[in-house]
PyMOL commands that place a pseudoatom at each C-alpha (Angstrom):
pseudoatom trace, name=CA, resn=UNK, resi=1, chain=A, elem=C, hetatm=0, pos=[6.883, 10.786, 15.935]
pseudoatom trace, name=CA, resn=UNK, resi=2, chain=A, elem=C, hetatm=0, pos=[3.841, 12.991, 16.976]
pseudoatom trace, name=CA, resn=UNK, resi=3, chain=A, elem=C, hetatm=0, pos=[1.016, 13.808, 14.519]
pseudoatom trace, name=CA, resn=UNK, resi=4, chain=A, elem=C, hetatm=0, pos=[2.217, 17.370, 14.170]
pseudoatom trace, name=CA, resn=UNK, resi=5, chain=A, elem=C, hetatm=0, pos=[5.681, 16.378, 13.245]
pseudoatom trace, name=CA, resn=UNK, resi=6, chain=A, elem=C, hetatm=0, pos=[4.248, 13.882, 10.569]
pseudoatom trace, name=CA, resn=UNK, resi=7, chain=A, elem=C, hetatm=0, pos=[2.055, 16.474, 8.956]
pseudoatom trace, name=CA, resn=UNK, resi=8, chain=A, elem=C, hetatm=0, pos=[4.935, 18.977, 8.815]
pseudoatom trace, name=CA, resn=UNK, resi=9, chain=A, elem=C, hetatm=0, pos=[7.094, 16.277, 7.005]
pseudoatom trace, name=CA, resn=UNK, resi=10, chain=A, elem=C, hetatm=0, pos=[4.394, 15.384, 4.524]
pseudoatom trace, name=CA, resn=UNK, resi=11, chain=A, elem=C, hetatm=0, pos=[3.874, 19.059, 3.836]
pseudoatom trace, name=CA, resn=UNK, resi=12, chain=A, elem=C, hetatm=0, pos=[7.581, 19.536, 3.177]
pseudoatom trace, name=CA, resn=UNK, resi=13, chain=A, elem=C, hetatm=0, pos=[7.687, 16.730, 0.774]
pseudoatom trace, name=CA, resn=UNK, resi=14, chain=A, elem=C, hetatm=0, pos=[4.647, 17.990, -1.031]
pseudoatom trace, name=CA, resn=UNK, resi=15, chain=A, elem=C, hetatm=0, pos=[6.450, 21.102, -1.629]
pseudoatom trace, name=CA, resn=UNK, resi=16, chain=A, elem=C, hetatm=0, pos=[9.393, 19.320, -3.110]
pseudoatom trace, name=CA, resn=UNK, resi=17, chain=A, elem=C, hetatm=0, pos=[7.035, 17.369, -5.374]
pseudoatom trace, name=CA, resn=UNK, resi=18, chain=A, elem=C, hetatm=0, pos=[5.966, 20.359, -7.155]
pseudoatom trace, name=CA, resn=UNK, resi=19, chain=A, elem=C, hetatm=0, pos=[9.142, 20.334, -9.115]
pseudoatom trace, name=CA, resn=UNK, resi=20, chain=A, elem=C, hetatm=0, pos=[9.119, 16.576, -9.809]
pseudoatom trace, name=CA, resn=UNK, resi=21, chain=A, elem=C, hetatm=0, pos=[7.559, 14.014, -12.214]
pseudoatom trace, name=CA, resn=UNK, resi=22, chain=A, elem=C, hetatm=0, pos=[4.739, 11.531, -11.680]
pseudoatom trace, name=CA, resn=UNK, resi=23, chain=A, elem=C, hetatm=0, pos=[5.696, 8.068, -10.288]
pseudoatom trace, name=CA, resn=UNK, resi=24, chain=A, elem=C, hetatm=0, pos=[4.643, 4.413, -10.846]
pseudoatom trace, name=CA, resn=UNK, resi=25, chain=A, elem=C, hetatm=0, pos=[3.020, 2.262, -8.387]
pseudoatom trace, name=CA, resn=UNK, resi=26, chain=A, elem=C, hetatm=0, pos=[4.227, -0.004, -5.654]
pseudoatom trace, name=CA, resn=UNK, resi=27, chain=A, elem=C, hetatm=0, pos=[1.038, -2.153, -5.018]
pseudoatom trace, name=CA, resn=UNK, resi=28, chain=A, elem=C, hetatm=0, pos=[1.346, -5.692, -3.932]
pseudoatom trace, name=CA, resn=UNK, resi=29, chain=A, elem=C, hetatm=0, pos=[1.748, -6.243, -0.170]
pseudoatom trace, name=CA, resn=UNK, resi=30, chain=A, elem=C, hetatm=0, pos=[3.480, -2.868, 0.409]
pseudoatom trace, name=CA, resn=UNK, resi=31, chain=A, elem=C, hetatm=0, pos=[1.720, -0.813, 2.927]
pseudoatom trace, name=CA, resn=UNK, resi=32, chain=A, elem=C, hetatm=0, pos=[2.515, 2.747, 1.558]
pseudoatom trace, name=CA, resn=UNK, resi=33, chain=A, elem=C, hetatm=0, pos=[0.036, 3.398, -1.209]
pseudoatom trace, name=CA, resn=UNK, resi=34, chain=A, elem=C, hetatm=0, pos=[0.910, 5.073, -4.493]
pseudoatom trace, name=CA, resn=UNK, resi=35, chain=A, elem=C, hetatm=0, pos=[-1.369, 7.502, -6.416]
pseudoatom trace, name=CA, resn=UNK, resi=36, chain=A, elem=C, hetatm=0, pos=[-1.970, 5.576, -9.664]
pseudoatom trace, name=CA, resn=UNK, resi=37, chain=A, elem=C, hetatm=0, pos=[-4.839, 3.399, -11.042]
pseudoatom trace, name=CA, resn=UNK, resi=38, chain=A, elem=C, hetatm=0, pos=[-4.884, 0.229, -13.069]
pseudoatom trace, name=CA, resn=UNK, resi=39, chain=A, elem=C, hetatm=0, pos=[-5.798, 0.753, -16.790]
pseudoatom trace, name=CA, resn=UNK, resi=40, chain=A, elem=C, hetatm=0, pos=[-9.662, 1.490, -17.590]
pseudoatom trace, name=CA, resn=UNK, resi=41, chain=A, elem=C, hetatm=0, pos=[-11.957, -1.413, -17.827]
pseudoatom trace, name=CA, resn=UNK, resi=42, chain=A, elem=C, hetatm=0, pos=[-9.537, -4.061, -16.724]
pseudoatom trace, name=CA, resn=UNK, resi=43, chain=A, elem=C, hetatm=0, pos=[-8.870, -6.143, -13.473]
pseudoatom trace, name=CA, resn=UNK, resi=44, chain=A, elem=C, hetatm=0, pos=[-5.725, -7.148, -11.768]
pseudoatom trace, name=CA, resn=UNK, resi=45, chain=A, elem=C, hetatm=0, pos=[-4.717, -9.493, -9.057]
pseudoatom trace, name=CA, resn=UNK, resi=46, chain=A, elem=C, hetatm=0, pos=[-2.244, -9.189, -6.181]
pseudoatom trace, name=CA, resn=UNK, resi=47, chain=A, elem=C, hetatm=0, pos=[-1.797, -12.103, -3.790]
pseudoatom trace, name=CA, resn=UNK, resi=48, chain=A, elem=C, hetatm=0, pos=[0.891, -12.740, -1.107]
pseudoatom trace, name=CA, resn=UNK, resi=49, chain=A, elem=C, hetatm=0, pos=[1.637, -14.808, 1.847]
pseudoatom trace, name=CA, resn=UNK, resi=50, chain=A, elem=C, hetatm=0, pos=[3.181, -13.416, 5.143]
pseudoatom trace, name=CA, resn=UNK, resi=51, chain=A, elem=C, hetatm=0, pos=[4.794, -15.307, 7.899]
pseudoatom trace, name=CA, resn=UNK, resi=52, chain=A, elem=C, hetatm=0, pos=[5.154, -13.631, 11.247]
pseudoatom trace, name=CA, resn=UNK, resi=53, chain=A, elem=C, hetatm=0, pos=[5.837, -15.931, 14.148]
pseudoatom trace, name=CA, resn=UNK, resi=54, chain=A, elem=C, hetatm=0, pos=[3.596, -17.807, 15.156]
pseudoatom trace, name=CA, resn=UNK, resi=55, chain=A, elem=C, hetatm=0, pos=[0.980, -16.855, 12.350]
pseudoatom trace, name=CA, resn=UNK, resi=56, chain=A, elem=C, hetatm=0, pos=[0.850, -17.266, 8.551]
pseudoatom trace, name=CA, resn=UNK, resi=57, chain=A, elem=C, hetatm=0, pos=[-1.664, -15.251, 6.500]
pseudoatom trace, name=CA, resn=UNK, resi=58, chain=A, elem=C, hetatm=0, pos=[-2.564, -15.181, 2.668]
pseudoatom trace, name=CA, resn=UNK, resi=59, chain=A, elem=C, hetatm=0, pos=[-4.112, -12.251, 1.035]
pseudoatom trace, name=CA, resn=UNK, resi=60, chain=A, elem=C, hetatm=0, pos=[-5.954, -12.328, -2.195]
pseudoatom trace, name=CA, resn=UNK, resi=61, chain=A, elem=C, hetatm=0, pos=[-6.585, -8.745, -3.453]
pseudoatom trace, name=CA, resn=UNK, resi=62, chain=A, elem=C, hetatm=0, pos=[-8.510, -8.365, -6.923]
pseudoatom trace, name=CA, resn=UNK, resi=63, chain=A, elem=C, hetatm=0, pos=[-8.878, -4.855, -8.038]
pseudoatom trace, name=CA, resn=UNK, resi=64, chain=A, elem=C, hetatm=0, pos=[-11.004, -3.577, -11.029]
pseudoatom trace, name=CA, resn=UNK, resi=65, chain=A, elem=C, hetatm=0, pos=[-11.262, -0.174, -12.683]
pseudoatom trace, name=CA, resn=UNK, resi=66, chain=A, elem=C, hetatm=0, pos=[-14.696, -0.249, -14.341]
pseudoatom trace, name=CA, resn=UNK, resi=67, chain=A, elem=C, hetatm=0, pos=[-15.095, 3.244, -15.502]
pseudoatom trace, name=CA, resn=UNK, resi=68, chain=A, elem=C, hetatm=0, pos=[-11.555, 4.546, -15.928]
pseudoatom trace, name=CA, resn=UNK, resi=69, chain=A, elem=C, hetatm=0, pos=[-11.870, 6.924, -13.015]
pseudoatom trace, name=CA, resn=UNK, resi=70, chain=A, elem=C, hetatm=0, pos=[-11.445, 4.820, -9.892]
pseudoatom trace, name=CA, resn=UNK, resi=71, chain=A, elem=C, hetatm=0, pos=[-10.310, 1.545, -8.618]
pseudoatom trace, name=CA, resn=UNK, resi=72, chain=A, elem=C, hetatm=0, pos=[-12.197, -0.875, -6.330]
pseudoatom trace, name=CA, resn=UNK, resi=73, chain=A, elem=C, hetatm=0, pos=[-10.415, -3.565, -4.293]
pseudoatom trace, name=CA, resn=UNK, resi=74, chain=A, elem=C, hetatm=0, pos=[-11.602, -6.420, -2.358]
pseudoatom trace, name=CA, resn=UNK, resi=75, chain=A, elem=C, hetatm=0, pos=[-8.718, -7.796, -0.145]
pseudoatom trace, name=CA, resn=UNK, resi=76, chain=A, elem=C, hetatm=0, pos=[-9.568, -11.191, 1.372]
pseudoatom trace, name=CA, resn=UNK, resi=77, chain=A, elem=C, hetatm=0, pos=[-7.307, -12.251, 4.316]
pseudoatom trace, name=CA, resn=UNK, resi=78, chain=A, elem=C, hetatm=0, pos=[-6.978, -16.126, 4.926]
pseudoatom trace, name=CA, resn=UNK, resi=79, chain=A, elem=C, hetatm=0, pos=[-5.643, -17.530, 8.306]
pseudoatom trace, name=CA, resn=UNK, resi=80, chain=A, elem=C, hetatm=0, pos=[-3.589, -20.457, 7.585]
pseudoatom trace, name=CA, resn=UNK, resi=81, chain=A, elem=C, hetatm=0, pos=[-3.292, -21.916, 11.022]
pseudoatom trace, name=CA, resn=UNK, resi=82, chain=A, elem=C, hetatm=0, pos=[-7.043, -21.599, 11.561]
pseudoatom trace, name=CA, resn=UNK, resi=83, chain=A, elem=C, hetatm=0, pos=[-7.801, -22.580, 8.049]
pseudoatom trace, name=CA, resn=UNK, resi=84, chain=A, elem=C, hetatm=0, pos=[-10.404, -19.908, 7.723]
pseudoatom trace, name=CA, resn=UNK, resi=85, chain=A, elem=C, hetatm=0, pos=[-11.148, -16.575, 6.074]
pseudoatom trace, name=CA, resn=UNK, resi=86, chain=A, elem=C, hetatm=0, pos=[-10.238, -13.902, 8.872]
pseudoatom trace, name=CA, resn=UNK, resi=87, chain=A, elem=C, hetatm=0, pos=[-11.304, -10.697, 7.169]
pseudoatom trace, name=CA, resn=UNK, resi=88, chain=A, elem=C, hetatm=0, pos=[-12.799, -9.095, 4.026]
pseudoatom trace, name=CA, resn=UNK, resi=89, chain=A, elem=C, hetatm=0, pos=[-11.987, -5.638, 3.031]
pseudoatom trace, name=CA, resn=UNK, resi=90, chain=A, elem=C, hetatm=0, pos=[-13.392, -2.981, 0.564]
pseudoatom trace, name=CA, resn=UNK, resi=91, chain=A, elem=C, hetatm=0, pos=[-11.225, -0.145, -0.735]
pseudoatom trace, name=CA, resn=UNK, resi=92, chain=A, elem=C, hetatm=0, pos=[-11.638, 2.671, -3.214]
pseudoatom trace, name=CA, resn=UNK, resi=93, chain=A, elem=C, hetatm=0, pos=[-9.104, 4.827, -4.932]
pseudoatom trace, name=CA, resn=UNK, resi=94, chain=A, elem=C, hetatm=0, pos=[-9.603, 7.877, -7.115]
pseudoatom trace, name=CA, resn=UNK, resi=95, chain=A, elem=C, hetatm=0, pos=[-6.840, 10.092, -8.716]
pseudoatom trace, name=CA, resn=UNK, resi=96, chain=A, elem=C, hetatm=0, pos=[-7.437, 13.673, -7.787]
pseudoatom trace, name=CA, resn=UNK, resi=97, chain=A, elem=C, hetatm=0, pos=[-4.389, 15.313, -9.699]
pseudoatom trace, name=CA, resn=UNK, resi=98, chain=A, elem=C, hetatm=0, pos=[-2.118, 13.838, -12.436]
pseudoatom trace, name=CA, resn=UNK, resi=99, chain=A, elem=C, hetatm=0, pos=[-0.809, 16.556, -14.645]
pseudoatom trace, name=CA, resn=UNK, resi=100, chain=A, elem=C, hetatm=0, pos=[1.518, 14.428, -16.570]
pseudoatom trace, name=CA, resn=UNK, resi=101, chain=A, elem=C, hetatm=0, pos=[4.347, 16.831, -15.979]
pseudoatom trace, name=CA, resn=UNK, resi=102, chain=A, elem=C, hetatm=0, pos=[4.106, 16.998, -12.128]
pseudoatom trace, name=CA, resn=UNK, resi=103, chain=A, elem=C, hetatm=0, pos=[3.117, 15.034, -9.075]
pseudoatom trace, name=CA, resn=UNK, resi=104, chain=A, elem=C, hetatm=0, pos=[0.188, 12.812, -8.723]
pseudoatom trace, name=CA, resn=UNK, resi=105, chain=A, elem=C, hetatm=0, pos=[-2.340, 12.981, -5.799]
pseudoatom trace, name=CA, resn=UNK, resi=106, chain=A, elem=C, hetatm=0, pos=[-4.933, 10.488, -4.993]
pseudoatom trace, name=CA, resn=UNK, resi=107, chain=A, elem=C, hetatm=0, pos=[-7.742, 9.649, -2.518]
pseudoatom trace, name=CA, resn=UNK, resi=108, chain=A, elem=C, hetatm=0, pos=[-8.151, 6.276, -1.049]
pseudoatom trace, name=CA, resn=UNK, resi=109, chain=A, elem=C, hetatm=0, pos=[-10.826, 4.999, 1.531]
pseudoatom trace, name=CA, resn=UNK, resi=110, chain=A, elem=C, hetatm=0, pos=[-11.955, 1.688, 2.765]
pseudoatom trace, name=CA, resn=UNK, resi=111, chain=A, elem=C, hetatm=0, pos=[-12.932, -0.621, 5.572]
pseudoatom trace, name=CA, resn=UNK, resi=112, chain=A, elem=C, hetatm=0, pos=[-12.238, -4.152, 6.900]
pseudoatom trace, name=CA, resn=UNK, resi=113, chain=A, elem=C, hetatm=0, pos=[-14.833, -6.746, 8.094]
pseudoatom trace, name=CA, resn=UNK, resi=114, chain=A, elem=C, hetatm=0, pos=[-13.557, -9.074, 10.687]
pseudoatom trace, name=CA, resn=UNK, resi=115, chain=A, elem=C, hetatm=0, pos=[-15.394, -12.533, 10.818]
pseudoatom trace, name=CA, resn=UNK, resi=116, chain=A, elem=C, hetatm=0, pos=[-14.432, -13.267, 14.276]
pseudoatom trace, name=CA, resn=UNK, resi=117, chain=A, elem=C, hetatm=0, pos=[-16.328, -10.178, 15.623]
pseudoatom trace, name=CA, resn=UNK, resi=118, chain=A, elem=C, hetatm=0, pos=[-18.770, -9.999, 12.749]
pseudoatom trace, name=CA, resn=UNK, resi=119, chain=A, elem=C, hetatm=0, pos=[-18.413, -6.416, 12.284]
pseudoatom trace, name=CA, resn=UNK, resi=120, chain=A, elem=C, hetatm=0, pos=[-16.445, -3.814, 10.351]
pseudoatom trace, name=CA, resn=UNK, resi=121, chain=A, elem=C, hetatm=0, pos=[-13.772, -2.897, 12.942]
pseudoatom trace, name=CA, resn=UNK, resi=122, chain=A, elem=C, hetatm=0, pos=[-11.692, -0.225, 10.987]
pseudoatom trace, name=CA, resn=UNK, resi=123, chain=A, elem=C, hetatm=0, pos=[-12.292, 2.547, 8.490]
pseudoatom trace, name=CA, resn=UNK, resi=124, chain=A, elem=C, hetatm=0, pos=[-9.648, 4.592, 6.939]
pseudoatom trace, name=CA, resn=UNK, resi=125, chain=A, elem=C, hetatm=0, pos=[-9.012, 7.603, 4.499]
pseudoatom trace, name=CA, resn=UNK, resi=126, chain=A, elem=C, hetatm=0, pos=[-5.498, 7.940, 2.919]
pseudoatom trace, name=CA, resn=UNK, resi=127, chain=A, elem=C, hetatm=0, pos=[-4.283, 10.616, 0.659]
pseudoatom trace, name=CA, resn=UNK, resi=128, chain=A, elem=C, hetatm=0, pos=[-1.280, 9.255, -1.475]
pseudoatom trace, name=CA, resn=UNK, resi=129, chain=A, elem=C, hetatm=0, pos=[1.169, 11.640, -3.245]
pseudoatom trace, name=CA, resn=UNK, resi=130, chain=A, elem=C, hetatm=0, pos=[3.742, 10.081, -5.590]
pseudoatom trace, name=CA, resn=UNK, resi=131, chain=A, elem=C, hetatm=0, pos=[6.425, 11.959, -7.555]
pseudoatom trace, name=CA, resn=UNK, resi=132, chain=A, elem=C, hetatm=0, pos=[9.627, 11.030, -9.336]
pseudoatom trace, name=CA, resn=UNK, resi=133, chain=A, elem=C, hetatm=0, pos=[12.752, 13.301, -8.879]
pseudoatom trace, name=CA, resn=UNK, resi=134, chain=A, elem=C, hetatm=0, pos=[14.744, 11.337, -11.311]
pseudoatom trace, name=CA, resn=UNK, resi=135, chain=A, elem=C, hetatm=0, pos=[14.171, 8.371, -13.746]
pseudoatom trace, name=CA, resn=UNK, resi=136, chain=A, elem=C, hetatm=0, pos=[15.440, 5.707, -11.393]
pseudoatom trace, name=CA, resn=UNK, resi=137, chain=A, elem=C, hetatm=0, pos=[13.726, 7.027, -8.240]
pseudoatom trace, name=CA, resn=UNK, resi=138, chain=A, elem=C, hetatm=0, pos=[10.134, 7.316, -7.226]
pseudoatom trace, name=CA, resn=UNK, resi=139, chain=A, elem=C, hetatm=0, pos=[8.847, 8.668, -3.803]
pseudoatom trace, name=CA, resn=UNK, resi=140, chain=A, elem=C, hetatm=0, pos=[5.512, 8.106, -2.190]
pseudoatom trace, name=CA, resn=UNK, resi=141, chain=A, elem=C, hetatm=0, pos=[4.073, 9.946, 0.806]
pseudoatom trace, name=CA, resn=UNK, resi=142, chain=A, elem=C, hetatm=0, pos=[0.827, 9.031, 2.634]
pseudoatom trace, name=CA, resn=UNK, resi=143, chain=A, elem=C, hetatm=0, pos=[-1.188, 10.932, 5.034]
pseudoatom trace, name=CA, resn=UNK, resi=144, chain=A, elem=C, hetatm=0, pos=[-4.547, 10.055, 6.542]
pseudoatom trace, name=CA, resn=UNK, resi=145, chain=A, elem=C, hetatm=0, pos=[-6.826, 8.892, 9.300]
pseudoatom trace, name=CA, resn=UNK, resi=146, chain=A, elem=C, hetatm=0, pos=[-7.758, 5.580, 10.781]
pseudoatom trace, name=CA, resn=UNK, resi=147, chain=A, elem=C, hetatm=0, pos=[-10.968, 5.159, 12.797]
pseudoatom trace, name=CA, resn=UNK, resi=148, chain=A, elem=C, hetatm=0, pos=[-11.120, 2.055, 15.158]
pseudoatom trace, name=CA, resn=UNK, resi=149, chain=A, elem=C, hetatm=0, pos=[-14.692, 1.474, 15.575]
pseudoatom trace, name=CA, resn=UNK, resi=150, chain=A, elem=C, hetatm=0, pos=[-14.319, -1.001, 18.651]
pseudoatom trace, name=CA, resn=UNK, resi=151, chain=A, elem=C, hetatm=0, pos=[-12.256, 1.590, 20.693]
pseudoatom trace, name=CA, resn=UNK, resi=152, chain=A, elem=C, hetatm=0, pos=[-14.277, 4.653, 19.155]
pseudoatom trace, name=CA, resn=UNK, resi=153, chain=A, elem=C, hetatm=0, pos=[-10.897, 6.126, 18.526]
pseudoatom trace, name=CA, resn=UNK, resi=154, chain=A, elem=C, hetatm=0, pos=[-9.434, 8.046, 15.502]
pseudoatom trace, name=CA, resn=UNK, resi=155, chain=A, elem=C, hetatm=0, pos=[-5.803, 8.104, 14.737]
pseudoatom trace, name=CA, resn=UNK, resi=156, chain=A, elem=C, hetatm=0, pos=[-3.405, 10.044, 12.361]
pseudoatom trace, name=CA, resn=UNK, resi=157, chain=A, elem=C, hetatm=0, pos=[-1.439, 7.841, 9.860]
pseudoatom trace, name=CA, resn=UNK, resi=158, chain=A, elem=C, hetatm=0, pos=[1.473, 8.466, 7.605]
pseudoatom trace, name=CA, resn=UNK, resi=159, chain=A, elem=C, hetatm=0, pos=[3.871, 6.655, 5.607]
pseudoatom trace, name=CA, resn=UNK, resi=160, chain=A, elem=C, hetatm=0, pos=[6.893, 7.244, 3.269]
pseudoatom trace, name=CA, resn=UNK, resi=161, chain=A, elem=C, hetatm=0, pos=[8.287, 4.904, 0.620]
pseudoatom trace, name=CA, resn=UNK, resi=162, chain=A, elem=C, hetatm=0, pos=[11.084, 5.161, -1.938]
pseudoatom trace, name=CA, resn=UNK, resi=163, chain=A, elem=C, hetatm=0, pos=[11.265, 2.899, -5.178]
pseudoatom trace, name=CA, resn=UNK, resi=164, chain=A, elem=C, hetatm=0, pos=[14.416, 2.358, -6.824]
pseudoatom trace, name=CA, resn=UNK, resi=165, chain=A, elem=C, hetatm=0, pos=[14.722, 0.967, -10.461]
pseudoatom trace, name=CA, resn=UNK, resi=166, chain=A, elem=C, hetatm=0, pos=[17.987, -0.845, -11.040]
pseudoatom trace, name=CA, resn=UNK, resi=167, chain=A, elem=C, hetatm=0, pos=[19.530, -1.013, -14.373]
pseudoatom trace, name=CA, resn=UNK, resi=168, chain=A, elem=C, hetatm=0, pos=[18.970, -4.730, -15.022]
pseudoatom trace, name=CA, resn=UNK, resi=169, chain=A, elem=C, hetatm=0, pos=[18.040, -6.198, -11.731]
pseudoatom trace, name=CA, resn=UNK, resi=170, chain=A, elem=C, hetatm=0, pos=[14.929, -6.041, -9.540]
pseudoatom trace, name=CA, resn=UNK, resi=171, chain=A, elem=C, hetatm=0, pos=[12.920, -3.087, -8.399]
pseudoatom trace, name=CA, resn=UNK, resi=172, chain=A, elem=C, hetatm=0, pos=[13.852, -2.175, -4.777]
pseudoatom trace, name=CA, resn=UNK, resi=173, chain=A, elem=C, hetatm=0, pos=[11.439, -0.708, -2.337]
pseudoatom trace, name=CA, resn=UNK, resi=174, chain=A, elem=C, hetatm=0, pos=[11.920, 0.778, 1.260]
pseudoatom trace, name=CA, resn=UNK, resi=175, chain=A, elem=C, hetatm=0, pos=[9.055, 2.052, 3.299]
pseudoatom trace, name=CA, resn=UNK, resi=176, chain=A, elem=C, hetatm=0, pos=[8.056, 3.104, 6.809]
pseudoatom trace, name=CA, resn=UNK, resi=177, chain=A, elem=C, hetatm=0, pos=[4.457, 3.370, 8.151]
pseudoatom trace, name=CA, resn=UNK, resi=178, chain=A, elem=C, hetatm=0, pos=[3.305, 4.827, 11.445]
pseudoatom trace, name=CA, resn=UNK, resi=179, chain=A, elem=C, hetatm=0, pos=[0.162, 6.135, 13.417]
pseudoatom trace, name=CA, resn=UNK, resi=180, chain=A, elem=C, hetatm=0, pos=[-0.669, 7.749, 16.647]
pseudoatom trace, name=CA, resn=UNK, resi=181, chain=A, elem=C, hetatm=0, pos=[-1.469, 4.598, 18.463]
pseudoatom trace, name=CA, resn=UNK, resi=182, chain=A, elem=C, hetatm=0, pos=[1.794, 2.343, 17.885]
pseudoatom trace, name=CA, resn=UNK, resi=183, chain=A, elem=C, hetatm=0, pos=[5.559, 2.467, 16.998]
pseudoatom trace, name=CA, resn=UNK, resi=184, chain=A, elem=C, hetatm=0, pos=[6.671, 2.558, 13.301]
pseudoatom trace, name=CA, resn=UNK, resi=185, chain=A, elem=C, hetatm=0, pos=[6.856, -0.477, 10.904]
pseudoatom trace, name=CA, resn=UNK, resi=186, chain=A, elem=C, hetatm=0, pos=[9.756, -0.647, 8.542]
pseudoatom trace, name=CA, resn=UNK, resi=187, chain=A, elem=C, hetatm=0, pos=[9.910, -2.643, 5.363]
pseudoatom trace, name=CA, resn=UNK, resi=188, chain=A, elem=C, hetatm=0, pos=[12.337, -3.593, 2.522]
pseudoatom trace, name=CA, resn=UNK, resi=189, chain=A, elem=C, hetatm=0, pos=[11.304, -5.490, -0.656]
pseudoatom trace, name=CA, resn=UNK, resi=190, chain=A, elem=C, hetatm=0, pos=[12.453, -6.379, -4.205]
pseudoatom trace, name=CA, resn=UNK, resi=191, chain=A, elem=C, hetatm=0, pos=[10.330, -6.951, -7.156]
pseudoatom trace, name=CA, resn=UNK, resi=192, chain=A, elem=C, hetatm=0, pos=[11.284, -9.311, -10.019]
pseudoatom trace, name=CA, resn=UNK, resi=193, chain=A, elem=C, hetatm=0, pos=[9.945, -9.525, -13.558]
pseudoatom trace, name=CA, resn=UNK, resi=194, chain=A, elem=C, hetatm=0, pos=[8.938, -13.090, -14.432]
pseudoatom trace, name=CA, resn=UNK, resi=195, chain=A, elem=C, hetatm=0, pos=[10.345, -13.970, -17.797]
pseudoatom trace, name=CA, resn=UNK, resi=196, chain=A, elem=C, hetatm=0, pos=[8.787, -12.125, -20.736]
pseudoatom trace, name=CA, resn=UNK, resi=197, chain=A, elem=C, hetatm=0, pos=[5.389, -11.655, -18.833]
pseudoatom trace, name=CA, resn=UNK, resi=198, chain=A, elem=C, hetatm=0, pos=[4.063, -8.629, -17.098]
pseudoatom trace, name=CA, resn=UNK, resi=199, chain=A, elem=C, hetatm=0, pos=[3.733, -10.596, -13.967]
pseudoatom trace, name=CA, resn=UNK, resi=200, chain=A, elem=C, hetatm=0, pos=[5.980, -9.780, -11.037]
pseudoatom trace, name=CA, resn=UNK, resi=201, chain=A, elem=C, hetatm=0, pos=[7.279, -11.585, -7.942]
pseudoatom trace, name=CA, resn=UNK, resi=202, chain=A, elem=C, hetatm=0, pos=[7.756, -9.813, -4.662]
pseudoatom trace, name=CA, resn=UNK, resi=203, chain=A, elem=C, hetatm=0, pos=[10.034, -10.649, -1.797]
pseudoatom trace, name=CA, resn=UNK, resi=204, chain=A, elem=C, hetatm=0, pos=[9.695, -8.564, 1.217]
pseudoatom trace, name=CA, resn=UNK, resi=205, chain=A, elem=C, hetatm=0, pos=[10.717, -8.357, 4.970]
pseudoatom trace, name=CA, resn=UNK, resi=206, chain=A, elem=C, hetatm=0, pos=[9.321, -5.960, 7.488]
pseudoatom trace, name=CA, resn=UNK, resi=207, chain=A, elem=C, hetatm=0, pos=[10.095, -5.128, 11.227]
pseudoatom trace, name=CA, resn=UNK, resi=208, chain=A, elem=C, hetatm=0, pos=[7.233, -4.267, 13.550]
pseudoatom trace, name=CA, resn=UNK, resi=209, chain=A, elem=C, hetatm=0, pos=[8.881, -2.246, 16.284]
pseudoatom trace, name=CA, resn=UNK, resi=210, chain=A, elem=C, hetatm=0, pos=[5.676, -2.293, 18.317]
pseudoatom trace, name=CA, resn=UNK, resi=211, chain=A, elem=C, hetatm=0, pos=[5.717, -5.965, 18.946]
pseudoatom trace, name=CA, resn=UNK, resi=212, chain=A, elem=C, hetatm=0, pos=[9.462, -6.357, 17.980]
pseudoatom trace, name=CA, resn=UNK, resi=213, chain=A, elem=C, hetatm=0, pos=[8.721, -9.140, 15.449]
pseudoatom trace, name=CA, resn=UNK, resi=214, chain=A, elem=C, hetatm=0, pos=[9.968, -9.671, 11.937]
pseudoatom trace, name=CA, resn=UNK, resi=215, chain=A, elem=C, hetatm=0, pos=[7.578, -10.590, 8.984]
pseudoatom trace, name=CA, resn=UNK, resi=216, chain=A, elem=C, hetatm=0, pos=[8.566, -12.213, 5.654]
pseudoatom trace, name=CA, resn=UNK, resi=217, chain=A, elem=C, hetatm=0, pos=[6.431, -12.071, 2.579]
pseudoatom trace, name=CA, resn=UNK, resi=218, chain=A, elem=C, hetatm=0, pos=[6.217, -13.643, -0.830]
pseudoatom trace, name=CA, resn=UNK, resi=219, chain=A, elem=C, hetatm=0, pos=[3.849, -12.184, -3.398]
pseudoatom trace, name=CA, resn=UNK, resi=220, chain=A, elem=C, hetatm=0, pos=[2.804, -12.522, -6.934]
pseudoatom trace, name=CA, resn=UNK, resi=221, chain=A, elem=C, hetatm=0, pos=[1.293, -9.535, -9.076]
pseudoatom trace, name=CA, resn=UNK, resi=222, chain=A, elem=C, hetatm=0, pos=[-0.732, -10.034, -12.134]
pseudoatom trace, name=CA, resn=UNK, resi=223, chain=A, elem=C, hetatm=0, pos=[-1.374, -6.533, -13.764]
pseudoatom trace, name=CA, resn=UNK, resi=224, chain=A, elem=C, hetatm=0, pos=[-4.072, -7.585, -16.032]
pseudoatom trace, name=CA, resn=UNK, resi=225, chain=A, elem=C, hetatm=0, pos=[-6.563, -10.424, -15.637]
pseudoatom trace, name=CA, resn=UNK, resi=226, chain=A, elem=C, hetatm=0, pos=[-8.644, -9.315, -18.644]
for i in range(1, 226): cmd.bond("trace and resi %d" % i, "trace and resi %d" % (i + 1))
show_as sticks, trace
zoom trace
């Protein structure tokens, strides 16, 4: 898929969203971003482990909303085989539009520091758009750019996701992400409530068509630490 085709697809979906309702979040290990924030003056925690032969990584991602207008996240990636922290990120999200009766639009930006090279290797800006055409279905569209500082190249990025709320079972999530430099990644997942708590458990599988590898993920989401 070329960048021009991706932009056209995002524009078409944005037009559809003008007749839709706001949507809820995916979060966790899912790569397509939603356009919501956590409640003001609270912190949440998302953590997940991913196995993709021959590597296993574990990510801990605390997020805080200090003022009510934006989220700050600090994802830390731990390499299990090397028994060491591989990278530390910093991410910012702000809602640009949320009418309460229409689509929600946000701005997200961040970077990632790699300990192996001792420098920030990637910077990104993403515009997430979320809308809900029906009660059981939420859709998320992402469009943005990724700057690779090592290669001094900038790439267009895009993603699509659908979230389906089943009547009495888990929430089901399907997604696709892509950019100018590689082949698409496809993912499927299920989110389960944990008893009477607000905590949720994620199970996911994704297929990276660039390297022809499958990854399996187990995650835990704690929506409110305090």
